[in-house]
N, C-alpha and C positions, 0 to 999 in steps of 0.2 A: 395204349392209353396209360397215362401216368396216374399212379395212386397217390393222392394227396389229401390232406385233411380238409374239412369244410372251412375251417378258420383261415387256413393258408390260401385256399381257393378264392375266398372273398377278397383277400388282399391282392392276390395275383390278378383277379378280374379287373380291379381298379386300374392297375398298371397296364393290363392288356388292352382295355378299351381305349386308353389314351394313345398307346402305340398303334393300335389298329386304325384309329381315326387318321393318324398321320399317313399310314400306308395307303389307305383308301383315297385320301385327298391327292396324294402323289400319283396314284394309278389313274384316277379320273383326269387330272390335269395332263398326264402323259398321253392318254388316249386322244384327248382333244388336240394336243400338240402334234401327235402322230398323224391325225387327219389333215392337218395344215401343212406338215413338212413335205417338201418336194425333193430335197437332196437325199440320195441314197445313204450317204454317210450319217447324215443327221437322223434318218429313220432307224439306222442300226443302233445308234446310241440310245435313242428313246426306247426302242424295244428292249434293249439290255437293262435299262433302268426299271422299266415296268416289270420285267422278268424277276429282277432282284427283289422288288417290293412284294410281289406275289409269293416268292419263296420265303421271305422273312415273315410274312403274315401267316403262311402255312405252318411254319415252325412255332410261332407264338400261339396259334390256335391249338396246336397239338399239346402244348405245355399246359393249357387250361381245359383240356378235354372237350373242345368245341369241334366235334368231328364234321359237322356240316360245312363250317367255314373251311376247315382243312381240305375237304373233298373238292370244294369249288376252286380253291387256290391250286390244288394239284392239277385239275383239268385246265386251269388257266396257264399253268406252267407248260403243259403239253402244247397248247396253242402257240405260246411265245417261243418255245423251243423249235417248233416247225417254222416259225417266221425267221428265227435266227439262221436256220439251216437252208432257208430259201426254198423250202418244200411247200410253202403256202404263200399265196399272194393276198395283199390287203384288198378288201372290197367293202362296199357299203353294208352288205349283209354281215360281214365279219365284225365291222365296227358296231353295228346295232347289237350283235350278240355279246360283244365284250362289254359294252355299256350296260346291257341288261345284267350281266354277271356282277358288275360293280354295284348296281342298284340292289341286287339280291344280297350281296355281302353286307351292304349298309343296313338292310332290314334285319338280317340275321344278327348283326351286331347290336341293334337297338332292342331286339326281343329279349325278354327275360328268360324264357325257356322255349325251345323249339316245339312246334306242334306237328301233328300229322300232315297237315296241308303243306307246311314248310318242307318237311322231309320229301314229300312227293314232288314238289316243285323243284327242289334242289336236285333230285335224281334226274328229272327231265332236263334240267339245265346242264348238268355234267355230261349227260349223254349227248346233247347237242354240241357241247364244247369238244368232246372227244371225237365226234364225227367231223367237226370243223377242222380239228388238228390234222385229220387224215385227208382233208380236201373233199369229203363226201358231200356235206351240206352246201359247201361253197360252190361246188360245180353245178348243183341244182339251182342255187339262188342266182347264179350268173345269168340265167335266162330271163330273170325278172328285170323290169326296168327300175333303175335306182331312183329312190324318192329324194325329194329336196331335204336339205339338212341345215341346221344352224351350227356354224363353226365359230369357235372363239379363238381370237388371236391374242395370245399372251406374250408380253415382252420377255426376251431372253433373260435368264437368270445368270448373273455374273458370279462365278465362284469366288469365295473369299474366306477369311478366317471365321471360324465358328466361335461365337462368344461363349464363355463359361456360363452355363445355365443350370437351373435346378427346377424341377417340377413342383409347383404349388397348386393345390386345388383352388378353384375359384371361390369356393365357400370360405376357405380360410382367408383368402385375399380380401373378400368382401367384409369379413369380420374385422380384419385389421383396419380397413378403410373406415368402417363404422366407429371403431374405437378412436381412430385418429380424429374423426369429425366430432366425436364427443368432447374432445379437448377444447372445442370452441366454447362450451359452457363455462368452464373455469376461466378461460381467457376473457370472456365477456364480464364475468364476475370480477376479475382482477382490474379490468378497465373501470368498472363501476366503483370499486373501492378506491382506486387512485383518484377518480373524479370526486368522490365524497371527501377524501382527505384534502384535496385542493380547495374544495368549497369550505371546509372547516377552517383551513389556514386563512382563507380570505375573510371569513367571518371574524376570526380572532384579530386580524389586521385592522378591520373596521372598528372593533371594540377598543383596540389599543389606541387608534387615532382619536376616538372620542374621549378616551381617558386623558390623552395628552391635551385635548382641547379644553378640558375643565381644570387642568393643572394650575393655570394662572389664577383662576377664581379661588381655588383652595388656598393658594399662598396669600391672597388678599385677606381671606377670612382669618388665616393664621396670624397675620400681622395686626389685624384689627383687634384680635383678642390678646395679643401679647402684653399691652400696657396694664391690663387687668391683673397680671401676675404680681405687679408691684403695688397695686392699690390696696390700701388698708383703711379700716374704719375704727373709730373709737366707740367701743361698746362697753357700757358700765364703767367708763373711766379707764379702760385698758386698751392699749394698741393690740390689734390682732386681725385676722382675716375671717371672713364668714365661712363656716364649715361647708355649706352647700356650694359656694363659689369655688372653693378649693377642689372639691370632688369633681365638679364639672370641668375644671381646667385639666385635671388629670385624665379624664376620659377623652377630652379633645386631643390631648397630647398623644394618647395611645392610638386614637383614630388616625392622626397625621403620620405617626410612625408606621402604621399598617399600610396606609396609602403609599408611603414612600417605598416600603418593602414590596408592595404589590407590583410595582413596575418591574422589579427584578424577577419575580416569579412569572410575570407575563412574558418577559423576554425569554426566559428559559423554556416556557411552554411553547412559545412561537418557534424557537429553534428546534425543539423536538418534533413539532408538527411538520416543519419544513423538511427535516431530515427523513421523517417517516414518509412524507409525500414523495421525496426524491427516490427513496428505496422502493416504494410501491410502483412508481413510474418505471424504475429500472427493472423490477420484477415483471411488470406488464410487458415491457419491450422484449425481455428475454423469453418469456412464455409465448408471446406472439411470434417471435422469430423461430422458436423451436416448433411450434404447432404448424406454422406456414411451411417450414422446411420439411417436416414430417409428412404433411398432407401432400406437398409437391412430390416428394419421393415415392409415396404410396401411389399417387396418381400416375407417376412415371411407370410404376410397375404394372399399372392397368393398361398401358398403351400397347396396342397390337397393330401390325401393318394392315392397311385396308384390304390387302389381298386375301387375308384370312376370311373375310366376309364374302369375297367374290368367287370363292372356289365352287360354290354350289350353283352359280348363275350360268356358266357356260353349258353345262349339261341340261339345265332347265330350259335354256333358250333353244338348244338343239332339239329337245323332245317336243316342245311346244310348236316350234317352226315346222317340224315334220307333221305334226297333227293338223296344223292349219294349211298344209300344202304349200308352204312358202320356203324360199331360200334366203337364209339370214346369216350374216357374219357379225359376230359380236366382238368388237375391238375394245380391249381394256387397257387403260393407261394410268400410270401413277399409283399402282397398288402398293408401292413401298412406303407411302406416307402413313405415319402412325397416328392412331386415334384411340380415344378411350374405349375400352372393351365394352362398357355399358352402352355407349353410343352405337357401337357396331351391332350389338344385340338388338337394340331398338330399331335400327335401320334395316334389318334383314327383310322384314315384311314390306316396308315401303319400296325398297329396290326391286323386290319381286313383282310388286304391283306395277311399278313403272315399266319394267321390262315386259311384263305381260301386256300392258297397255300399248307399248310400241309395236309388239308383234301382232297383236290382235286388231288394233285400230289403225296403227300407223303404216307398217310395211304392207305394200300391195303384193298380190300374187305375181309370179314371174311373167305371165302372159299380159297382165295389166300394166306392169312396169315397162315392158317392151313397147306397148302402144304409146306410152308416155315418154319414150326415148330415154329410158333409164336402164341401167344394167339389170339383168334378171335377179341378181342377188342383192338384197337390201342390206344396208349396213346400220348397225346400232352401236353407238360409241358410248362407253362408260368411262369417263375420265375424272380423275381426282387430282386436284391441285391445291397447294397451300396459298391462301390469299394473304395472310399476315401471320404474326407470331401466335395468334390464338384461334384462327378460323381456317377452315378448308372448304373448297367448293367441289360439289359432286355434280357432274354434268351427265345427263342421260339424254342423248340426242339420236334421232333417226332421220333417214332420208326418205320418209314415206309420204303419205298423202297430205299431211297437215291436218289442222282442226277446222272443221266447217262451222263457222259462227252461226249460220242460220239453223243448223241442226241442234246446236247447243242451246240457242235461244228458245227453240220450239220445245225441247225437253224441259227447260227451266219453266217455261210458261205452263206446261202440263202440271208441274208441281206447285204452281202458284207462288213463284219467287217474288221477292220484293220489287224487282224491276218490273215484272208484269203487273203487280198490284198497283204500282205508282204510275203505270201507263207511260213510261218513258222509253225511248228507243235505246236499245242496247247495241253498242258498237263492237268492233273487233276486240278491243282491249277488255271491255266489260265481259264479253263472251268467254274470253280466256279465263277470267276470274271465276266464272260460273261453273267451270268444269270441276272445281274442288267441292262443289255443293253435294251433300249427301243425296243420292237418288237420281242425280242428273247423269244420264247415259245416252249416247248417240247410237248405241248398238240396236239394230233392228229387231233383235231377238234376245231373250234371256237364256243363257246356257250355263253350264258348270264353269265356264271360263270367264265370261263377262256378261254385261247387260244389266247388272243391279245398281250400278252407279255408286258403289261403295269404295272402290279401290283408291281413287284419288282423294276422296274425303279422308280415308285412313292415312294416306301419305301426309296430308297437311296437318292432321291432328298429331301425328308422331313428330313431325318436324317442329311444330310449335311447342310441343311438350319438351323438346330438347333445347329450347332457346334458339332455334335456328329460323331460317326463312326460306321460302320457295317462290320462284316465279317461273312463268312459262313463256316461251317465244315460239311462234308458229307462223308458217307461210304456206298457203294452199299450194299443193303440188310439189313443194320443196322439202318439207319436213317439220319436225317439232323438237324443241329442246327444253328440258326441265333443268333449272339451275337451283341447286340446294346449297345454302350456306350453313355449315355446322361448326360448333365449337370443337376444337381438338380434344378438349377434356371438359368434363362437367365442372363448371366453376362453383366456388363457394356461393351459397345463396345469400344475396343481399336483398334486404327488404326496406320499404319505406313505412315507418311507424306513424299511424294516423289515429285521430280521435274522432269517433262518430257514435252518436246515440248514447253518449256517456260511457263508452267502452273503447279500449285500445284494440287496434287491428294492425296486421302486417300485410302490405301489398308487395308482391314480387317486383323488385326494382326494374327487372328486364322488361316489364309490360307498362311501366310508367313513362309515357312520352314527355310529360311536362307537369310541373306543379306551379301554380300561380295564384294570385289574389285577384278576384273579379268583383268589381263594383256592382252593387245591386241594380243600378240604373243601366248597366251594360247587359243584363240578362233580358233577352227578348222572348216574347211569346209568339210563336209562329204556328198557326193552325192548332192552337191549344197545347203546344209543346214548348217547353223552355229550351232555349238555345243560346249559345255564346258564339262570338266570332273568334276564330282562331286561324291565323295566317290567311285571312281573307275568305275563309270558308265557314259556313254555319255548322256547328257541332252540337248534337243533342246533349242536354245536361239533365242529370237526375241526381238526387241526394243519396249518398251512400246509405245513410240511416234508413231512408224510405225503402230502398231495395232490400235491405236486411231486415225490414219490418221492426225497426227500433224506434222508440219515442224520439221526437224531434227536440233538440235542445233549444233553449230560449235564445242563445247567442246566434243561432242560425235561422231565426224566424224571419218573417217578412220585413220586420223593422230594422234588421241588420243592414248597415251601410255597405259592407263587403263580406265576401266569403272566400274561403280557400278552396281551390279546385285541383283535383288530380285528373289529368287526361290519360286514360288507359287505352291501349291499343293492342290488337292481336289479329294477325292475318288480314290487315287492311281495315279492320273495324276500329272506329275511334268514338269514344263516349267520354264526356266530362262528368266526373263524380264530385258533387259538392260535399265537403267534409268540414268538421268543426275546427280541427287544428292539425297541422303537420308537425310532428315532433322530431323528424330527422330520418336519416338513412343509416343503417348499420348492417353488419354481417350477422346472420341469424342461422340457427340450426333448426330445420323443420322436422318435427316428430309426427309419425303417423298416428291417426286417431284410433287405430285398431280395427279389427274386422267388424265390430258392431256398429261403428260409425264411419265405415269406409266411404259411403256416398252421401254424406250430409251436404245438402245443396249450398253452394257458395263458399264452402270451407274446404281447403286442401290439406290442412293439418294444424299443428300448434307449435309454438316456439316459446322457449324460456328466455326472458330478457335477463340482463345482468343483475337486475334488482330481485330476481327470483320469481317475477310475475309471469304467469302463463298467458300467452296472447294467441288468439286464433290467426292463422295465415289464410288469406282469402284466395279463392280460386277465380282467377281473372276470366277464364272462359265461361264459367257459370255466371259470373257477375254480368258479363255482356249479354248473356241470354236472359237473365232475370230482368235486366233493364228494359228489354223489349216488352215485358209484361206490364211495365208502367207507362211506356209511351210507344206509340206505333211509329217507328223511325222512318223518316222520309228517305229520299234517294242518297242522302249523305252516308248511309250505312253500306256495308259490304253486301254484295248481291246474294251471297250464300245463306244469309239469314232469311228464313221463309216464314210466311204467315200461314198458320194452320187452316186448312180448309174446313168449313163446317161439316160435321159428320152427318151421315144419312140416318134418317129416322127408321125407314123400313129395312128389312133384311134383304141384302142383295140375292138375286136369283142366279143359280149356276146350272148349266146343262152338262152332264157327264155322259160322254159317248164312249162306250167300252163294250166289246163283244164278250169278254170273259166275265162270268157271273161273279167269281171270287174278287177280281180286281174292281168290278163295278161296285160291289158291296163295300169293299175297303174304302174306295174313294168317296162314296156316298156317306159312309159313317164318319170319316175324317172331316168332311166339309160341313155336315150337319152339326157335329160337335163344336165346330168353330162358329156356329151361328148363322150359316147360310141356308137358304131354301134351295133344295136340290131336286132336279128332274133327271131321269136316266133315259138313255137311248142305246139300242143294241148294236148299231153300226152307223156308217156315214149317211146312208139314205134316210134311215129312221131319224137321225139327229137333225138333218137338214129340214125334214118335214116338221119336226117338233119346233124348230126355230121359226118356221113360217106361221105356226099356229099359236105362238106364245111370245112373251117378252122376257128376255134374259140379259143379264149384265156381263156374263163371261161364259166361255165354253172350255171344258177340260176334256181332251179327246185322246184316245189311243191312236196308233198309226196302223198297225197290222190288223185289219178288219175285213170281213167278207163284203161283197157287193161294192162298197166304196171305202177305200182306206182313208187314213187321217190326212194325208197330203192332198188328195183330191177333194176331200170334204172341206179342208181349209181354203183351197183355191176357189171352190164354189161359193163359200161364204164371202170371200173377198170380192168376187165378181158381182155379188148382189148389192145394189146401191143401198138398200135399207140396212144391210148387215155388215157393210164394208168396214165400219169402225169397231165392230164387236171384238174384244180381246179373245184370242184363242191360245190355249196352253196345250202343247203336245207332250204327253207322258208315254214314253215308249222304251222298249228294250234295245232299239237300234241306236248304237252309240258312235258309229263311224262319222268321220268328217263329211263324207258325201251325203249322208242322211241329214245331218244338221244343216248343211247348205241347201238341201232340197226343202227342208222345213222353212228356211229363210225365204227361199224363192216362192214358196206357196203363200207366205204372208203370216206365218205364226208369230205370236208375240213372245213366246217362251218355249224352250225345248228342254225337257227334264228327262234324264236317262234313268230307267228303273233300277239299274244295277247300283246306282248311288242315290236311290230314292230316300228322301228324308221328309217326314211329315211336316216339320217346321219349315223346311225349304219350300215345299209346295205352298203352304199358307202364306209365307212371306212374299212369294212371287205373286200370288193372287191379290194380296193387300196392295202391292205396288201397282198392279194393273187396274185395280178398282179405284 
């Protein structure tokens, strides 16, 4: 162990974590490639590369006194040394063990300080690795039947020159980005000053023109008064001029001299204003060029290859496929395309949701695939391609079962979707749109993997937030493909400045489909809703001021002949918002409202205009939802907007079936605290008898019980015509795939594992089912 000071250790840990992340990613990718490799020479090279990464990580861990990581790496070295000397053969068991070791290293790296449980688990792992290096554990595991696995096919890496690089923390990079974006404020101010100078110069030109227009009249007055200079009178017998007349002529002469000189001063002032206007315009262009160049360069620094996001997906696919009992190959293409780091971070969860959706809902089990004349191994393709200079397409496709429109429609109807409320038939295309609705799931049971109907809703929300779009294509029995269009980098925010309710607002330009003027006579009232015709379709219309609860301006009252309209769209939803005036579009810098106002409805932030005025930036997603509160939108709206079902007046009644007194008391207390009426039963037979003698809205049952277990109890409930539709939630310690499948076969609506039991999770599942 190296003796180093605490201060130096903190600095070394920052460097170590970055280095260790690279080694872990390389080792994980190498293991996946090793599973796929067939040629002996290729396997030798991969083993050597992983061996070197493990050795380097061991030395780095020793330098910062991380003995647990060091010991795991040392055991890994023993395994790869045996592989190099051909004393050990590759097997599914060995691959599982090596992947487990990589996962343990990742957890150790993420932990602030090792605990006792970590030390014991590391000891057990290193013992298994040491046994595996000697062939002991492998020989025993060879008798077991190998399970299915998910294998990732990564494109070969072409060696090339390594560019000169320097490590910069993302915190510092983000700080530089924010400072560069702050330059937008003085840039807008410079634009405003240049505009004001141009307006002043134009006003002076108008003044000068009017001055020239009256010049002939002044000359006429001057000539008319000039004979009076020679006029004399005889007063008291003497020749002379009247004193008052002489003074008036002198004042008039002074006035004409000033007016003549004014033209010269006006010309000098005009020349100075023109010069200042040109200088301000030049400064504005220089500042705009510098800020745009700086922002572009900083954004270039934020670009990372898409492959950096994909490194976690192959192992995730492999583990989930094994858990589901499926054979899956993950094919990745186009990982070299560079995208903004912030977009990559935001897309991490959506891609995991899509991958999980493909494995859980799309890919069939090997036996089922063979009956459908498909290869036993399913294929999921994750391909990234550049569409144009500013956008990329992410394709997530599988060759699975496809999407069943009937199941999607049934799930949406249970939620009371707008399609069901309006009583219209939902076709294949409409059903595909419904899968993005929150709560819509075709899973027959709720588990820790799926069934809550939130995954695809999160995907759509994230993609919309990044200014992208998503569409789905599916064919029954052939497969499903999700196509996501994303910007390569987060563009500068452009907003449309509008006037509504006597105030200024900024609407994100990306969500403004069209702005136009609509005659009052063209606004139709259909079923007590105002609509306008747009491209041959009826589009619901609301006034922006009404949605924001602002007083209506006189200019936009019923007597107005025309009104300006901005058509906003997001995720297929289109609503026309009536506004008082559209002032134009410009680049704006959005400022956060701070933690105290982080979720003010309809407001996304604030922006400072070039005039210095602070203007709210509207949240289009909130606006579309708020508009629904003012009008019940017909079928012209997107199907994923739902109408809230009227709430129950009485308390729902729940039957808890649990043989353990402690667990029964715990579940009863949780449910009663949440406002439910609870009745308890001690086993399956007691629970079924209780159901026959009372009325219940839902059942929460354990699985392992005497006399009648939870599986048989659930099957008996489903076989009873009167109880067949009663929701059943199984809460059990049995977490294997076989037990979950047995729960599905029995007819359970949800399967919650006690090892990952969470009170909020149980209540959320119950709320969904009720």
